C-alpha positions as CSV (number, residue, x, y, z in Angstrom):
1,M,0.0,0.0,0.0
2,Q,1.4,3.4,-1.0
3,G,1.5,6.5,1.2
4,D,-1.4,8.2,-0.6
5,E,-3.6,5.2,-0.4
6,F,-2.9,4.8,3.3
7,V,-3.8,8.5,4.0
8,S,-7.0,8.2,2.0
9,L,-8.0,5.1,4.0
10,L,-7.1,6.9,7.2
11,V,-9.4,9.8,6.2
12,C,-12.3,7.5,5.3
13,L,-12.0,5.6,8.5
14,S,-11.7,8.8,10.6
15,V,-14.8,10.3,9.0
16,L,-16.8,7.1,9.6
17,G,-15.5,7.0,13.2
18,G,-16.6,10.6,13.6
19,L,-20.0,9.8,12.2
20,V,-20.5,6.9,14.6
21,V,-19.3,9.0,17.6
22,G,-21.6,11.9,16.6
23,L,-24.7,9.8,16.3
24,R,-24.1,7.8,19.5
25,F,-22.0,9.8,22.0
26,N,-21.6,13.4,23.2
27,V,-18.6,15.7,22.5
28,R,-16.5,14.3,25.3
29,M,-16.0,11.1,23.4
30,L,-14.7,13.1,20.4
31,V,-12.1,14.8,22.7
32,W,-10.9,11.4,23.8
33,L,-10.7,10.1,20.3
34,C,-8.7,13.1,19.2
35,L,-6.3,12.6,22.0
36,A,-6.0,8.9,21.1
37,A,-5.2,9.8,17.5
38,M,-2.5,12.2,18.7
39,V,-1.0,9.5,20.9
40,V,-1.0,7.0,18.1
41,G,0.5,9.5,15.7
42,V,3.3,10.4,18.1
43,A,4.0,6.8,18.9
44,G,4.1,5.9,15.2
45,S,6.4,8.8,14.5
46,F,8.9,8.3,17.3
47,G,8.6,4.5,17.0
48,G,10.1,4.7,13.5
49,L,7.1,3.4,11.6
50,V,6.8,6.7,9.6
51,A,8.8,9.9,9.3
52,V,8.0,12.5,11.9
53,G,6.7,15.0,9.4
54,R,4.4,12.4,7.8
55,G,3.2,11.3,11.2
56,V,2.3,14.8,12.2
57,L,0.5,15.3,8.9
58,M,-1.5,12.0,9.2
59,T,-2.4,12.8,12.8
60,T,-3.7,16.2,11.8
61,V,-5.6,14.9,8.9
62,S,-7.2,12.1,11.0
63,I,-8.2,14.6,13.8
64,V,-9.8,17.0,11.3
65,A,-11.6,14.1,9.6
66,L,-12.9,12.9,13.0
67,Q,-14.3,16.4,13.7
68,V,-15.9,16.7,10.2
69,G,-17.6,13.3,10.7
70,Y,-18.8,14.4,14.1
71,F,-20.2,17.6,12.6
72,V,-22.0,15.8,9.8
73,A,-23.5,13.4,12.4
74,L,-24.8,16.4,14.4
75,V,-26.4,17.8,11.3
76,I,-28.0,14.5,10.5
77,G,-29.3,14.3,14.1
78,A,-30.7,17.8,13.9
79,M,-32.5,17.0,10.6
80,R,-34.0,14.0,12.2
81,L,-35.4,16.1,15.1
82,T,-36.9,18.7,12.9
83,E,-38.8,16.4,10.6
84,E,-42.5,16.8,10.6
85,P,-44.4,13.9,12.2
86,A,-46.4,11.5,10.0
87,Y,-50.1,12.2,9.5
88,E,-51.2,9.4,11.7
89,E,-49.1,10.7,14.6
90,V,-50.7,14.2,14.3
91,E,-54.1,12.7,14.1
92,A,-53.6,10.5,17.2
93,R,-52.2,13.4,19.1
94,D,-55.2,15.6,18.2
95,A,-57.7,12.8,19.2
96,R,-56.3,12.2,22.7
97,P,-57.2,15.7,24.2
98,E,-60.7,15.5,22.9
99,I,-61.3,12.1,24.6
100,S,-60.0,13.5,27.9
101,R,-62.2,16.5,27.6
102,A,-65.2,14.3,27.0
103,R,-64.5,12.3,30.1
104,R,-64.3,15.4,32.3
105,A,-67.7,16.6,31.2
């Protein structure tokens, strides 16, 4: 696997990871994931797996991709909250208060 392929795979996995974290967890989990990405990048750079400059670049790219994925997940979640309810749900909600009013009378 060449360097460019590895970076593109890293970006894709980071965006997907950010999406999953954004849909399931709060922002504190994103902070921990960014810290973990930094630790892995530093360990890979100083461990001799990749050059220091390339390790810093890949770490930065992965952290930015995690944050972009998290933001996209927040937008998806906000869109899900603002959808109009189905017609049956509105009809059922409107019928319930009328029944309770009839019982009171």
